[in-house]
Structure formats: C-alpha cells, structure tokens
C-alpha angles and dihedrals in degrees: 000000000000119000093239090071090067103047091124098022095264135061116268112252113222113221117247093242091052091051090053091050092047090050091049094048090048091061121094119249090254093055092046091055090045087062098037097052096057089046091052091048089051090051091053090049094052095103088063094050095076099152138105130325098019098041120103127243119279112277095038127096110244095199093050089047088056091050093050090049092050089048092054089047090055091049092048092051090053093047090047089063089059101036104024103035103032097026096233113148104224117183095168102058089124086074092070090046089053093048091054091049093048093048089056090047095049093049101041109028121090087217089070126086088219094057118136135145095272120172108259092233088058089053089055092049093047091047091053092044094050092050091048090053090047088051090056092046093050097036100048097066098030108041092078085073122083141204118345093004092057091046091054093048093049090047088055091050092057091050092046091057092051093046092048089054088052097047106034107084093213090062092054098220114221092353090066132172123304137199098024116190119255133206113290124248140105136216120238091268092058098255119131119262097214113053133149095249100046110075098178099082090044090049092051092047092050093047089052089051090049092053092049092048092047091053091049094046092044092054090048091051091055093047133078088270093058093047089051090052091052091050091050092047094051098042121346095188092053090047090052092050091050091057102262110146091229098179093054093049092047090054088049090054091048092049095047091047090049091052092054090047091051091050091053090049092054091050091048093050093047095052097043094042090210133079131186134145096266097091099051103073132130093264091060091050091050090052089054090052091046090058090056095045094043095050097041124281111247096020115101095202091047092049090051090051092049092050091051090052093048097044106032103039095071089048093048095046108034091175090070099038094098090054096043096112090053092047094047091047092052091045091053091049092051090046093051090053100045104021112016092172091063131245091306110016125203120268111258095213137096115271129232107029096359095101094056091048091049093052092050092050095046094043094052111098118234113255114264115224115238093197120105113263088223090066092072098029092113095050127091096016117134124226 
C-alpha cells in the first residue's frame, strides 16, 4: 500500500457528503441531466402530492404553503450570493425584498399615483432594475467596511426602508396598497390563472424563477466572478494582494443578491395583492439569514434545504409555529456547536478545474527514498 495512506498512522476517512459530491461530479453530463430532470418534474408535481407526511396541518392551504416555501428558497439563494459566496454579512436583506414589493405596488395598485396598466413582465423588470440600482447606491459607500461594521450598516438599511414606507405619505405606511395586478392568463373556462387563493400557479412560477436563478448563479460560480468571490470570502486581504479587485466584485455580489431579492418581492406582492410596511421588519431579515446559515452558507443545495426547514416546518406543524423563533434559535445553537459549517457546508476547494487537480495531487504516492536508512542514522538525534 502506498505511503500516503499512512501519513497519520490511519487511513483518511472521506465524509459521506464528500463521497456524494465526488460521485456526482464523476457522472457524465448526460447522466446528471437524467437525474436532474425527474427531480425537477417531481418538484413541479408537489402540489398534487398532498398526503402524509408532507401535507400541512388541517386549516392551512397546502398549495400556498408550497408557494411561500418556494419564495423563501428564492430569497435564500439571493442572500447566499452575498453571504455565502462573497462572505458579506448582510442583516438588512429584507430591504431589497421590500423595494421589489413596493415597486410592484406603486405600478399596479389603483391606490398609487403611479398606477397605469403596465404589462406584468415590465413590472418584474422594473422591480429587478430598481433593486439593482439600490444595491449599487447602498453598496458603493458601505462595502469598504467589513465584519460587524458592515452588518450594522446593512441592518440600518433594512430599517431605513421600513421607516421610509411608514413616513412617506405616498407609500401609505400601515394602510398599504390594495388590489395589486397579477400576471395575465385565463383557464379554458374563462377564470383567471393567477389568483390570491390558488397557490399552484404561483408555486410553478416561483419554481421556474428558482431554476433560472440557479442556472445563472451556477454559471457565475464557475466563472472568474465566482472564483473572485471565493477568494474574498476566504481572505480578502490576500485576494487584494493577489490583484483581485475586491471592492468591484463585492458590489457585483450585492447587486446580484439585490436583484434576486427584488424578484422575490414582486412575486410576493403579486400573490398577496396587498403591500404595507408590516412584513419587512428585522425579524424577517434574520429568518432569511437563518435559512442560509442553517443549510450551509455557500452551498446552493444546503441553502435550499435550510430555507425549506425555515419556511415549511411552521406550516407542517402548526402546533409549534408560535414557538418557531425559539426552536430555530436553539437549532442554530446546536448547529454551531456540532456542525458550524451548516447542514451542507460549502466546498473549500477551487472551482472549475480545481477538483481534478486535487484528485491528482492526493492520488499521487509520496516518493520512496532508495537510500539506505543507515546513511542518516546519526542525524537528527538529540543528545
């Protein structure tokens, strides 16, 4: 057996999660898609799988619970770009979510002075664009800060958005905006496809948005941008010394995360049909962050899992919904003690071709000396 198997006296045990990732990356693209496509089909069919143990408690709407879960998943993916990929602690992400919702309200509610019969797709585009601009405005002066200072500033940003909605008369405070427009479309019997009470179309629309965002974020991770984010997350000073324009890439992460948050806000406002400042508080922002930390910051699959736990568990077990903040807090404490990287932590390796290089380096046996051990027997002894 090669000498490298006994570097510490025993063979190195590969973690189960790592074995799964190695197995997945060893598959061809065809076999990967052969697995992904049935999983995606199953996800789309979830509204029709309303049976134990995944069904919600009596008195709750299973389809709307699925939509709310998918919405939180989309938010968590956007926040993961900021926190997990670039390593920027953002406690005010709810502000971007609120901006997207208010853009939809201002453009589609008759209570707004800006109301007009805009195409709903235009509302989505404007909502994303406005949140991206707000990401640039907020990120440019603040992203030179780090750690706790950045967290405090972003926390203040989220509160500023909520307070502006409460104090600017045009944003109507707690009164809010009613009867927001929804995407067009009718069933064969003439009824509208997108209504407040039917969660299935909204769930399908949100899942489609999640798939598109995952493809976009996945491509970014494998690009120069993603490698720069990883370098900044691991050691910003070292990345700066090596020539990475850290400030520019941090702003990119902030803007992309803001865009995804704005998209989720538009979807939320459209389904609910009502927007006021009551849903955009600090607690909501902390729940978004908890989904990322619980699932595994920097890992898209882990973040999705964490968001499902955060969003769906209170719907599944109504008896514990009033204690959910206590339960999530205890769960995070236990997680920090026993698994600080989250349920599915991020891979600590270079992307792109890094995995193949790693395997070659680890799999290469250490050179065995052909010289007689007696030649150096007198060297290195103490007294």
